Backbone as CSV, one residue per row, in Angstrom:
resi,resn,N_x,N_y,N_z,CA_x,CA_y,CA_z,C_x,C_y,C_z
1,UNK,2.590,-35.351,8.200,3.212,-34.056,8.369,2.562,-33.316,9.540
2,UNK,3.392,-32.824,10.472,2.885,-32.090,11.617,2.580,-30.649,11.230
3,UNK,1.364,-30.230,11.476,0.965,-28.849,11.186,1.109,-28.036,12.461
4,UNK,1.829,-26.931,12.373,2.072,-26.094,13.535,1.174,-24.861,13.531
5,UNK,1.039,-24.268,14.708,0.204,-23.082,14.861,0.628,-21.972,13.907
6,UNK,1.931,-21.817,13.685,2.421,-20.708,12.875,1.913,-20.752,11.435
7,UNK,1.505,-21.929,10.969,1.001,-22.032,9.602,-0.380,-21.407,9.450
8,UNK,-1.106,-21.238,10.565,-2.485,-20.773,10.467,-2.794,-19.555,11.323
9,UNK,-1.895,-19.158,12.192,-2.156,-17.997,13.045,-2.158,-16.711,12.221
10,UNK,-2.739,-15.661,12.789,-2.640,-14.321,12.224,-1.419,-13.657,12.840
11,UNK,-0.431,-13.337,12.014,0.792,-12.739,12.520,0.645,-11.249,12.764
12,UNK,1.439,-10.744,13.708,1.445,-9.308,14.047,0.035,-8.764,14.209
13,UNK,-0.762,-9.341,15.110,-2.151,-8.879,15.248,-2.231,-7.536,15.951
14,UNK,-3.340,-6.857,15.783,-3.590,-5.631,16.523,-3.716,-5.979,17.997
15,UNK,-3.173,-5.128,18.863,-3.223,-5.363,20.300,-3.554,-4.052,21.002
16,UNK,-3.684,-4.124,22.308,-4.026,-2.929,23.085,-3.383,-3.050,24.457
17,UNK,-3.204,-1.932,25.155,-2.597,-1.935,26.487,-3.691,-1.909,27.552
18,UNK,-3.392,-2.410,28.743,-4.435,-2.506,29.776,-4.970,-1.155,30.224
19,UNK,-4.164,-0.097,30.084,-4.639,1.215,30.504,-5.503,1.918,29.491
20,UNK,-5.627,1.345,28.298,-6.463,1.959,27.262,-7.935,1.846,27.641
21,UNK,-8.743,2.687,27.046,-10.174,2.654,27.358,-10.850,1.494,26.634
22,UNK,-11.899,0.993,27.249,-12.687,-0.057,26.596,-13.294,0.470,25.304
23,UNK,-13.561,1.768,25.269,-14.087,2.385,24.056,-13.083,2.271,22.915
24,UNK,-11.804,2.507,23.218,-10.762,2.365,22.188,-10.693,0.924,21.693
25,UNK,-10.843,-0.032,22.617,-10.833,-1.446,22.227,-12.019,-1.755,21.317
26,UNK,-13.186,-1.242,21.685,-14.393,-1.447,20.881,-14.211,-0.866,19.484
27,UNK,-13.669,0.359,19.415,-13.426,0.989,18.110,-12.489,0.144,17.264
28,UNK,-11.439,-0.398,17.893,-10.470,-1.220,17.156,-11.121,-2.484,16.624
29,UNK,-11.979,-3.100,17.418,-12.668,-4.307,16.969,-13.601,-4.009,15.796
30,UNK,-14.346,-2.916,15.896,-15.254,-2.539,14.807,-14.461,-2.231,13.551
31,UNK,-13.354,-1.486,13.714,-12.550,-1.071,12.569,-11.915,-2.250,11.862
32,UNK,-11.406,-3.216,12.628,-10.697,-4.368,12.041,-11.585,-5.591,11.853
33,UNK,-12.778,-5.568,12.393,-13.656,-6.729,12.267,-13.151,-7.945,13.013
34,UNK,-12.528,-7.727,14.190,-12.010,-8.836,14.994,-12.804,-8.948,16.279
35,UNK,-12.743,-10.136,16.871,-13.518,-10.397,18.083,-12.654,-10.509,19.329
36,UNK,-11.341,-10.523,19.152,-10.433,-10.660,20.294,-9.246,-9.713,20.137
37,UNK,-8.831,-9.108,21.236,-7.641,-8.250,21.240,-6.673,-8.745,22.314
38,UNK,-5.468,-9.157,21.940,-4.454,-9.428,22.962,-4.114,-8.136,23.697
39,UNK,-3.908,-8.237,24.986,-3.546,-7.073,25.794,-2.084,-7.230,26.191
40,UNK,-1.272,-6.215,25.889,0.178,-6.318,26.090,0.679,-5.167,26.946
41,UNK,1.838,-5.404,27.590,2.467,-4.331,28.355,3.422,-3.554,27.452
42,UNK,4.214,-2.680,28.040,5.098,-1.819,27.254,6.156,-2.612,26.491
43,UNK,6.443,-3.842,26.921,7.440,-4.682,26.251,6.797,-5.697,25.306
44,UNK,5.547,-5.522,25.025,4.794,-6.408,24.129,4.560,-7.792,24.722
45,UNK,4.708,-7.923,26.020,4.414,-9.199,26.666,2.911,-9.299,26.912
46,UNK,2.350,-10.466,26.640,0.908,-10.660,26.772,0.535,-10.745,28.244
47,UNK,-0.372,-9.858,28.667,-0.828,-9.848,30.055,-2.319,-10.150,30.153
48,UNK,-3.011,-10.171,29.015,-4.432,-10.451,29.051,-5.003,-10.575,27.656
49,UNK,-6.292,-10.819,27.593,-6.992,-10.833,26.305,-8.405,-10.308,26.547
50,UNK,-8.880,-9.522,25.611,-10.212,-8.925,25.699,-11.036,-9.386,24.512
51,UNK,-12.243,-9.876,24.759,-13.108,-10.361,23.687,-14.328,-9.471,23.542
52,UNK,-14.981,-9.586,22.412,-16.222,-8.849,22.189,-17.280,-9.283,23.198
53,UNK,-17.214,-10.556,23.637,-18.169,-11.040,24.638,-17.920,-10.385,25.988
54,UNK,-16.633,-10.100,26.307,-16.332,-9.378,27.550,-16.994,-8.002,27.530
55,UNK,-16.878,-7.326,26.389,-17.483,-5.997,26.267,-19.004,-6.075,26.369
56,UNK,-19.586,-7.059,25.717,-21.043,-7.199,25.761,-21.541,-7.461,27.186
57,UNK,-20.767,-8.244,27.940,-21.193,-8.600,29.291,-21.052,-7.451,30.268
58,UNK,-20.125,-6.524,29.990,-19.806,-5.504,30.987,-20.320,-4.110,30.657
59,UNK,-20.419,-3.770,29.395,-20.750,-2.385,29.041,-22.256,-2.171,28.966
60,UNK,-22.718,-1.016,29.414,-24.163,-0.722,29.435,-24.687,-0.188,28.101
61,UNK,-24.112,-0.657,26.994,-24.550,-0.238,25.659,-24.599,-1.466,24.762
62,UNK,-25.256,-1.331,23.632,-25.272,-2.432,22.667,-23.896,-2.547,22.005
63,UNK,-23.334,-3.709,22.071,-22.010,-3.946,21.491,-22.184,-4.786,20.237
64,UNK,-21.948,-4.187,19.086,-22.150,-4.860,17.802,-21.029,-4.457,16.855
65,UNK,-20.399,-5.445,16.230,-19.305,-5.149,15.317,-19.778,-4.479,14.037
66,UNK,-21.090,-4.542,13.769,-21.605,-3.974,12.528,-21.855,-2.471,12.604
67,UNK,-21.817,-1.925,13.829,-22.015,-0.474,13.931,-21.219,0.082,15.108
68,UNK,-20.642,1.264,14.962,-19.935,1.897,16.070,-20.936,2.460,17.068
69,UNK,-20.512,2.750,18.290,-21.433,3.322,19.276,-21.807,4.755,18.931
70,UNK,-22.980,5.157,19.393,-23.442,6.528,19.183,-22.665,7.467,20.102
71,UNK,-22.713,8.772,19.845,-22.028,9.724,20.736,-22.452,9.568,22.196
72,UNK,-23.734,9.363,22.451,-24.199,9.204,23.836,-23.631,7.932,24.458
73,UNK,-23.589,6.849,23.685,-23.030,5.596,24.196,-21.539,5.741,24.463
74,UNK,-20.852,6.425,23.581,-19.407,6.632,23.761,-19.140,7.376,25.068
75,UNK,-19.941,8.359,25.341,-19.753,9.139,26.563,-19.953,8.278,27.806
76,UNK,-20.898,7.336,27.750,-21.222,6.525,28.923,-20.171,5.471,29.255
77,UNK,-19.323,5.109,28.298,-18.324,4.048,28.543,-16.893,4.565,28.444
78,UNK,-16.725,5.864,28.354,-15.403,6.432,28.111,-14.412,6.128,29.230
79,UNK,-14.890,6.017,30.479,-13.981,5.877,31.619,-13.660,4.426,31.969
80,UNK,-14.260,3.470,31.293,-13.977,2.055,31.564,-12.688,1.660,30.852
81,UNK,-11.771,0.983,31.557,-10.489,0.608,30.960,-10.461,-0.860,30.577
82,UNK,-9.561,-1.169,29.671,-9.374,-2.548,29.219,-9.004,-3.451,30.385
83,UNK,-8.110,-2.957,31.271,-7.654,-3.768,32.394,-8.762,-4.205,33.322
84,UNK,-9.865,-3.456,33.357,-10.986,-3.822,34.215,-11.797,-4.978,33.645
85,UNK,-11.750,-5.174,32.340,-12.627,-6.154,31.687,-11.900,-7.370,31.132
86,UNK,-10.615,-7.266,30.921,-9.874,-8.328,30.230,-9.738,-9.576,31.095
87,UNK,-9.437,-10.693,30.426,-9.044,-11.919,31.106,-7.548,-11.831,31.386
88,UNK,-7.180,-11.875,32.666,-5.778,-11.756,33.049,-5.050,-13.090,32.870
89,UNK,-3.729,-13.007,32.584,-2.881,-14.192,32.422,-3.567,-15.253,31.567
90,UNK,-3.883,-14.933,30.324,-4.654,-15.867,29.492,-3.822,-17.067,29.044
91,UNK,-4.514,-18.060,28.560,-3.847,-19.197,27.914,-3.114,-18.687,26.675
92,UNK,-1.888,-19.150,26.471,-1.114,-18.771,25.290,-0.482,-20.025,24.693
93,UNK,-0.025,-19.910,23.461,0.697,-21.007,22.805,1.917,-20.433,22.096
94,UNK,2.813,-21.320,21.710,3.961,-20.936,20.909,3.680,-21.220,19.438
95,UNK,4.402,-20.543,18.559,4.201,-20.751,17.122,4.484,-22.190,16.720
96,UNK,5.387,-22.863,17.464,5.769,-24.241,17.124,4.823,-25.283,17.704
97,UNK,3.844,-24.859,18.487,2.872,-25.800,19.046,2.101,-26.492,17.924
98,UNK,1.829,-27.767,18.107,1.020,-28.472,17.104,-0.375,-27.864,17.055
99,UNK,-0.871,-27.672,15.867,-2.203,-27.097,15.706,-3.251,-27.962,16.398
100,UNK,-3.078,-29.251,16.329,-4.016,-30.177,16.972,-4.078,-29.932,18.473
101,UNK,-2.903,-29.720,19.103,-2.874,-29.485,20.547,-3.529,-28.159,20.904
102,UNK,-3.257,-27.131,20.107,-3.861,-25.822,20.360,-5.379,-25.890,20.221
103,UNK,-5.854,-26.583,19.191,-7.298,-26.705,18.978,-7.953,-27.464,20.124
104,UNK,-7.291,-28.513,20.621,-7.837,-29.278,21.737,-7.933,-28.422,22.997
105,UNK,-6.918,-27.579,23.204,-6.936,-26.698,24.364,-8.084,-25.691,24.261
106,UNK,-8.290,-25.172,23.074,-9.388,-24.222,22.880,-10.736,-24.888,23.133
107,UNK,-10.881,-26.114,22.674,-12.145,-26.821,22.866,-12.368,-27.162,24.336
108,UNK,-11.324,-27.653,25.008,-11.454,-28.066,26.407,-11.798,-26.889,27.321
109,UNK,-11.190,-25.735,27.055,-11.362,-24.573,27.931,-12.384,-23.567,27.377
110,UNK,-12.974,-23.912,26.234,-13.954,-23.032,25.582,-13.374,-21.628,25.366
111,UNK,-12.210,-21.622,24.729,-11.496,-20.370,24.446,-11.695,-20.015,22.984
112,UNK,-12.030,-18.754,22.724,-12.270,-18.325,21.353,-11.015,-17.969,20.586
113,UNK,-9.913,-17.691,21.307,-8.662,-17.318,20.640,-7.507,-17.515,21.603
114,UNK,-6.345,-17.820,21.044,-5.130,-17.997,21.832,-4.050,-17.047,21.326
115,UNK,-3.538,-16.151,22.182,-2.371,-15.370,21.770,-1.183,-16.307,21.534
116,UNK,-0.391,-15.997,20.527,0.812,-16.769,20.209,2.009,-15.925,20.631
117,UNK,2.875,-16.495,21.487,3.969,-15.724,22.065,5.308,-16.387,21.770
118,UNK,6.392,-15.581,21.905,7.737,-16.135,21.773,8.224,-16.606,23.143
119,UNK,9.496,-16.956,23.226,10.031,-17.474,24.480,9.986,-16.484,25.619
120,UNK,9.940,-15.206,25.320,9.870,-14.190,26.355,8.462,-13.741,26.671
121,UNK,7.463,-14.409,26.110,6.081,-14.038,26.355,5.592,-12.868,25.531
122,UNK,6.392,-12.460,24.529,5.997,-11.330,23.680,5.087,-11.809,22.556
123,UNK,4.153,-10.941,22.208,3.121,-11.291,21.226,3.708,-11.481,19.833
124,UNK,3.391,-12.618,19.207,3.793,-12.895,17.833,2.603,-13.038,16.902
125,UNK,1.481,-13.477,17.440,0.314,-13.717,16.596,-0.874,-14.073,17.450
126,UNK,-1.956,-14.461,16.786,-3.147,-14.919,17.488,-3.793,-16.023,16.660
127,UNK,-4.262,-17.050,17.339,-4.951,-18.166,16.689,-6.400,-18.134,17.131
128,UNK,-7.298,-17.932,16.189,-8.726,-17.833,16.518,-9.465,-19.106,16.120
129,UNK,-10.719,-19.199,16.570,-11.566,-20.329,16.176,-11.696,-20.393,14.656
130,UNK,-11.820,-19.241,14.032,-11.942,-19.211,12.571,-10.698,-19.772,11.902
131,UNK,-9.515,-19.437,12.432,-8.269,-19.980,11.883,-8.263,-21.505,11.968
132,UNK,-8.677,-22.029,13.104,-8.689,-23.487,13.286,-9.678,-24.141,12.334
133,UNK,-10.857,-23.558,12.183,-11.854,-24.118,11.270,-11.358,-24.088,9.825
134,UNK,-10.693,-23.001,9.446,-10.127,-22.933,8.099,-9.078,-24.021,7.886
135,UNK,-8.267,-24.259,8.909,-7.238,-25.292,8.810,-7.872,-26.676,8.655
136,UNK,-8.876,-26.956,9.476,-9.555,-28.261,9.406,-10.196,-28.457,8.037
137,UNK,-10.890,-27.428,7.557,-11.546,-27.535,6.249,-10.521,-27.785,5.149
138,UNK,-9.402,-27.083,5.211,-8.368,-27.252,4.192,-7.778,-28.649,4.228
139,UNK,-7.510,-29.150,5.433,-6.899,-30.478,5.543,-7.867,-31.579,5.119
140,UNK,-9.157,-31.414,5.431,-10.142,-32.396,4.974,-10.240,-32.396,3.453
141,UNK,-10.255,-31.194,2.883,-10.287,-31.075,1.428,-9.047,-31.709,0.813
142,UNK,-7.905,-31.495,1.443,-6.647,-32.068,0.955,-6.716,-33.583,0.928
143,UNK,-7.246,-34.170,2.000,-7.349,-35.633,2.053,-8.237,-36.167,0.930
144,UNK,-9.352,-35.472,0.670,-10.250,-35.943,-0.398,-9.573,-35.867,-1.766
145,UNK,-8.832,-34.794,-1.981,-8.140,-34.644,-3.265,-7.106,-35.741,-3.442
146,UNK,-6.382,-36.043,-2.393,-5.351,-37.083,-2.490,-5.961,-38.436,-2.818
147,UNK,-7.074,-38.740,-2.167,-7.714,-40.025,-2.431,-8.263,-40.094,-3.850
148,UNK,-8.831,-39.007,-4.326,-9.530,-39.014,-5.606,-8.576,-39.042,-6.795
149,UNK,-7.495,-38.356,-6.704,-6.644,-38.163,-7.871,-5.399,-39.037,-7.916
150,UNK,-5.125,-39.741,-6.835,-3.912,-40.544,-6.851,-2.690,-39.651,-6.969
151,UNK,-2.446,-38.873,-5.923,-1.455,-37.803,-5.990,-0.060,-38.292,-6.371
152,UNK,0.341,-39.429,-5.842,1.701,-39.907,-6.120,1.918,-40.192,-7.600
153,UNK,0.938,-40.861,-8.221,1.077,-41.172,-9.645,1.075,-39.897,-10.474
154,UNK,0.224,-38.964,-10.096,0.149,-37.705,-10.828,1.458,-36.923,-10.704
155,UNK,2.053,-36.955,-9.523,3.316,-36.241,-9.322,4.431,-36.865,-10.153
156,UNK,4.480,-38.195,-10.201,5.492,-38.865,-11.015,5.363,-38.475,-12.484
157,UNK,4.111,-38.420,-12.954,3.885,-38.042,-14.352,4.307,-36.598,-14.593
158,UNK,4.056,-35.740,-13.612,4.443,-34.335,-13.744,5.951,-34.191,-13.820
159,UNK,6.652,-34.912,-12.977,8.119,-34.845,-12.987,8.670,-35.302,-14.332
160,UNK,8.107,-36.380,-14.867,8.554,-36.855,-16.177,8.290,-35.817,-17.257
161,UNK,7.128,-35.189,-17.198,6.801,-34.159,-18.183,7.753,-32.972,-18.082
162,UNK,8.108,-32.586,-16.864,9.048,-31.479,-16.676,10.437,-31.832,-17.193
163,UNK,10.851,-33.054,-16.982,12.155,-33.482,-17.497,12.184,-33.447,-19.020
164,UNK,11.075,-33.902,-19.619,11.010,-33.879,-21.084,11.017,-32.448,-21.599
165,UNK,10.277,-31.557,-20.921,10.261,-30.151,-21.338,11.643,-29.527,-21.171
166,UNK,12.347,-29.897,-20.120,13.695,-29.374,-19.917,14.607,-29.745,-21.082
167,UNK,14.521,-30.969,-21.513,15.370,-31.399,-22.638,15.024,-30.629,-23.915
168,UNK,13.732,-30.438,-24.163,13.332,-29.689,-25.358,13.836,-28.251,-25.295
169,UNK,13.681,-27.632,-24.143,14.112,-26.243,-24.001,15.624,-26.114,-24.170
170,UNK,16.352,-27.048,-23.637,17.808,-26.993,-23.770,18.219,-27.062,-25.236
171,UNK,17.561,-27.953,-26.000,17.878,-28.056,-27.427,17.484,-26.776,-28.165
172,UNK,16.296,-26.260,-27.861,15.824,-25.056,-28.538,16.689,-23.841,-28.222
173,UNK,17.128,-23.722,-26.967,17.971,-22.588,-26.591,19.316,-22.641,-27.283
174,UNK,19.843,-23.845,-27.395,21.127,-23.993,-28.084,20.993,-23.596,-29.557
175,UNK,19.909,-24.055,-30.195,19.705,-23.739,-31.610,19.381,-22.266,-31.811
176,UNK,18.548,-21.692,-30.934,18.170,-20.293,-31.105,19.351,-19.370,-30.882
177,UNK,20.257,-19.767,-29.994,21.459,-18.951,-29.778,22.290,-18.859,-31.037
178,UNK,22.413,-19.977,-31.719,23.172,-19.966,-32.980,22.451,-19.134,-34.030
179,UNK,21.120,-19.274,-34.112,20.355,-18.541,-35.119,20.427,-17.031,-34.901
180,UNK,20.358,-16.593,-33.628,20.427,-15.165,-33.338,21.769,-14.574,-33.757
181,UNK,22.824,-15.293,-33.419,24.159,-14.804,-33.782,24.298,-14.717,-35.297
182,UNK,23.761,-15.726,-36.004,23.845,-15.731,-37.459,23.041,-14.581,-38.068
183,UNK,21.850,-14.320,-37.489,20.997,-13.268,-38.007,21.645,-11.892,-37.868
184,UNK,22.257,-11.651,-36.739,22.943,-10.373,-36.547,24.116,-10.227,-37.510
185,UNK,24.870,-11.311,-37.704,26.030,-11.259,-38.595,25.590,-10.998,-40.035
186,UNK,24.533,-11.687,-40.460,24.043,-11.499,-41.824,23.545,-10.077,-42.041
187,UNK,22.885,-9.515,-41.007,22.364,-8.165,-41.137,23.492,-7.152,-41.312
188,UNK,24.574,-7.358,-40.595,25.709,-6.430,-40.690,26.418,-6.540,-42.033
189,UNK,26.509,-7.773,-42.561,27.311,-8.010,-43.762,26.512,-7.860,-45.069
190,UNK,25.186,-7.803,-44.969,24.365,-7.774,-46.182,24.387,-6.390,-46.814
191,UNK,23.908,-6.340,-48.052,23.810,-5.062,-48.738,22.435,-4.455,-48.616
192,UNK,21.698,-4.842,-47.562,20.335,-4.337,-47.397,20.354,-2.858,-47.053
193,UNK,19.253,-2.165,-47.444,19.156,-0.751,-47.080,18.805,-0.634,-45.596
194,UNK,18.737,0.620,-45.105,18.554,0.857,-43.676,17.231,0.277,-43.174
195,UNK,16.165,0.432,-43.973,14.863,-0.058,-43.534,14.849,-1.577,-43.419
196,UNK,15.480,-2.248,-44.382,15.513,-3.712,-44.354,16.378,-4.216,-43.197
197,UNK,17.505,-3.519,-42.963,18.353,-3.926,-41.825,17.610,-3.735,-40.499
198,UNK,16.829,-2.634,-40.398,16.068,-2.394,-39.173,15.061,-3.513,-38.931
199,UNK,14.436,-3.986,-40.021,13.473,-5.087,-39.886,14.171,-6.347,-39.397
200,UNK,15.394,-6.599,-39.927,16.147,-7.775,-39.493,16.525,-7.664,-38.016
201,UNK,16.958,-6.485,-37.606,17.357,-6.284,-36.219,16.146,-6.446,-35.291
202,UNK,14.994,-5.934,-35.734,13.778,-6.094,-34.929,13.447,-7.567,-34.749
203,UNK,13.574,-8.330,-35.830,13.324,-9.764,-35.732,14.286,-10.434,-34.776
204,UNK,15.545,-9.998,-34.790,16.533,-10.577,-33.889,16.197,-10.253,-32.441
205,UNK,15.711,-9.036,-32.230,15.375,-8.661,-30.857,14.172,-9.447,-30.342
206,UNK,13.204,-9.691,-31.201,12.075,-10.536,-30.807,12.564,-11.930,-30.438
207,UNK,13.489,-12.441,-31.257,14.058,-13.762,-30.969,14.785,-13.757,-29.634
208,UNK,15.497,-12.659,-29.359,16.197,-12.545,-28.072,15.216,-12.577,-26.911
209,UNK,14.092,-11.870,-27.064,13.077,-11.845,-26.010,12.515,-13.242,-25.761
210,UNK,12.229,-13.963,-26.842,11.734,-15.333,-26.697,12.785,-16.220,-26.055
211,UNK,14.038,-15.987,-26.409,15.141,-16.749,-25.831,15.193,-16.529,-24.315
212,UNK,15.028,-15.263,-23.890,15.069,-14.950,-22.463,13.908,-15.609,-21.722
213,UNK,12.717,-15.603,-22.333,11.567,-16.260,-21.713,11.810,-17.752,-21.557
214,UNK,12.400,-18.350,-22.581,12.695,-19.786,-22.521,13.723,-20.079,-21.434
215,UNK,14.693,-19.191,-21.272,15.700,-19.379,-20.223,15.068,-19.319,-18.838
216,UNK,14.121,-18.377,-18.648,13.459,-18.281,-17.342,12.610,-19.531,-17.072
217,UNK,11.938,-19.995,-18.102,11.141,-21.211,-17.939,12.040,-22.396,-17.582
218,UNK,13.164,-22.500,-18.249,14.094,-23.586,-17.971,14.605,-23.510,-16.536
219,UNK,14.928,-22.303,-16.073,15.405,-22.139,-14.700,14.323,-22.548,-13.701
220,UNK,13.069,-22.207,-14.002,11.966,-22.585,-13.126,11.821,-24.103,-13.063
221,UNK,11.951,-24.757,-14.207,11.861,-26.224,-14.250,13.012,-26.855,-13.482
222,UNK,14.201,-26.303,-13.621,15.368,-26.840,-12.898,15.140,-26.775,-11.390
223,UNK,14.607,-25.650,-10.925,14.352,-25.522,-9.489,13.276,-26.515,-9.034
224,UNK,12.252,-26.694,-9.862,11.191,-27.644,-9.520,11.728,-29.066,-9.436
225,UNK,12.568,-29.452,-10.382,13.124,-30.809,-10.360,14.053,-31.006,-9.170
226,UNK,14.756,-29.948,-8.775,15.593,-30.042,-7.578,14.728,-30.254,-6.342
227,UNK,13.582,-29.563,-6.278,12.659,-29.749,-5.161,12.050,-31.153,-5.174
228,UNK,11.825,-31.690,-6.380,11.290,-33.045,-6.484,12.288,-34.056,-5.922
229,UNK,13.567,-33.840,-6.193,14.594,-34.751,-5.669,14.653,-34.709,-4.142
230,UNK,14.307,-33.550,-3.558,14.292,-33.412,-2.100,12.953,-33.807,-1.491
231,UNK,12.003,-34.267,-2.324,10.696,-34.673,-1.829,9.812,-33.523,-1.417
232,UNK,10.036,-32.330,-1.987,9.295,-31.141,-1.574,8.388,-30.581,-2.676
233,UNK,8.294,-31.261,-3.788,7.563,-30.681,-4.912,6.057,-30.688,-4.697
234,UNK,5.535,-31.718,-4.047,4.081,-31.890,-3.995,3.391,-30.924,-3.056
235,UNK,4.023,-30.596,-1.930,3.330,-29.886,-0.873,3.549,-28.385,-0.867
236,UNK,2.535,-27.688,-0.370,2.613,-26.241,-0.163,3.489,-25.968,1.051
237,UNK,4.391,-25.011,0.937,5.309,-24.710,2.027,4.588,-24.113,3.234
238,UNK,3.409,-23.545,3.011,2.716,-22.915,4.132,1.751,-23.864,4.839
239,UNK,0.808,-24.432,4.096,-0.243,-25.221,4.736,0.020,-26.726,4.686
240,UNK,0.973,-27.163,3.872,1.260,-28.585,3.761,0.337,-29.325,2.810
241,UNK,-0.671,-28.646,2.283,-1.577,-29.282,1.338,-0.946,-29.422,-0.036
242,UNK,-1.597,-30.145,-0.946,-1.032,-30.357,-2.273,-1.142,-29.125,-3.150
243,UNK,-0.212,-29.011,-4.076,-0.287,-27.978,-5.105,-0.831,-28.643,-6.363
244,UNK,-1.899,-28.114,-6.887,-2.559,-28.724,-8.044,-1.583,-28.876,-9.203
245,UNK,-1.708,-29.977,-9.928,-0.799,-30.247,-11.042,-0.861,-29.149,-12.096
246,UNK,-2.058,-28.622,-12.349,-2.187,-27.558,-13.347,-1.384,-26.328,-12.934
247,UNK,-1.427,-25.995,-11.637,-0.643,-24.846,-11.147,0.848,-25.154,-11.232
248,UNK,1.209,-26.387,-10.928,2.629,-26.760,-10.970,3.155,-26.746,-12.393
249,UNK,2.320,-27.138,-13.355,2.763,-27.078,-14.752,2.958,-25.635,-15.199
250,UNK,2.047,-24.744,-14.756,2.160,-23.338,-15.150,3.314,-22.641,-14.448
251,UNK,3.519,-22.963,-13.167,4.576,-22.346,-12.352,5.369,-23.464,-11.677
252,UNK,6.289,-24.103,-12.400,6.938,-25.303,-11.879,7.585,-25.143,-10.513
253,UNK,8.190,-23.977,-10.229,8.938,-23.838,-8.979,8.139,-23.134,-7.885
254,UNK,6.821,-22.974,-8.051,6.044,-22.318,-7.007,6.095,-23.112,-5.715
255,UNK,6.082,-22.423,-4.582,6.143,-23.074,-3.283,4.803,-23.031,-2.551
256,UNK,3.805,-22.356,-3.136,2.527,-22.178,-2.451,1.365,-22.688,-3.303
257,UNK,0.386,-23.273,-2.654,-0.843,-23.624,-3.348,-1.602,-22.333,-3.667
258,UNK,-2.634,-22.432,-4.472,-3.343,-21.234,-4.905,-4.011,-20.518,-3.747
259,UNK,-4.533,-21.280,-2.759,-5.210,-20.648,-1.613,-4.224,-19.818,-0.794
260,UNK,-3.045,-20.377,-0.530,-2.059,-19.663,0.270,-1.472,-18.486,-0.512
261,UNK,-1.315,-18.650,-1.824,-0.810,-17.544,-2.643,-1.792,-16.382,-2.615
262,UNK,-3.076,-16.682,-2.721,-4.087,-15.626,-2.672,-4.152,-14.971,-1.299
263,UNK,-3.993,-15.792,-0.251,-3.983,-15.242,1.100,-2.813,-14.294,1.299
264,UNK,-1.649,-14.649,0.737,-0.483,-13.788,0.847,-0.673,-12.484,0.122
265,UNK,-1.312,-12.526,-1.051,-1.576,-11.293,-1.807,-2.561,-10.404,-1.062
266,UNK,-3.550,-11.067,-0.418,-4.524,-10.272,0.316,-3.884,-9.586,1.498
């Protein structure tokens, strides 16, 4: 499976314009905890990139992401602009570029980050060294898991288990539907007092709630089995790594592994 830059880049990154002050760039880096800022023009086209190392090399103050500059330091660098310090016409990649190719380019040119642009050169994301390292670590971990657990056999067993659960749920839903209808009819026709009828109705409503939960579970299993037929059940839609069998049993139709799901929530 080919892994593309878009699977690991940071989308919609913070950027800055060349006419902005270097102080504003420094503040943005400290605030966001980033080491690189794409520099864009009024149309969001990438015209440069500014790194924390550029600031350290050029500014006459201590540049540290762990602390903002003092008032005196701020005054001394207020007139320096981003355009004076940035790397002009930087290396860029497209979201569809293979991650392997982007990483090789970064290594060959000793680049800490690559702006990701669309066909018009407009900023879409940024791929940093940290993103690449996270991708490599994830893919290495994925390979070890596949070797250790015999992923194909485990997936086949999971599919069989889901099919068996689907059959059980279908039978139970059919039977519970009949029971609910019977319970309501008996409650209406019985000579029970109001309190007893209320208890019967409450029981029917609980049964209805369980019925609805079973229907949702069945729908989730149906979607998972459809994905299995298309050969898409095993892999995470974002990173391409495996989805653990335990997670798949709990959430049959999930499209993301736990790491990517947590990243999305964050």
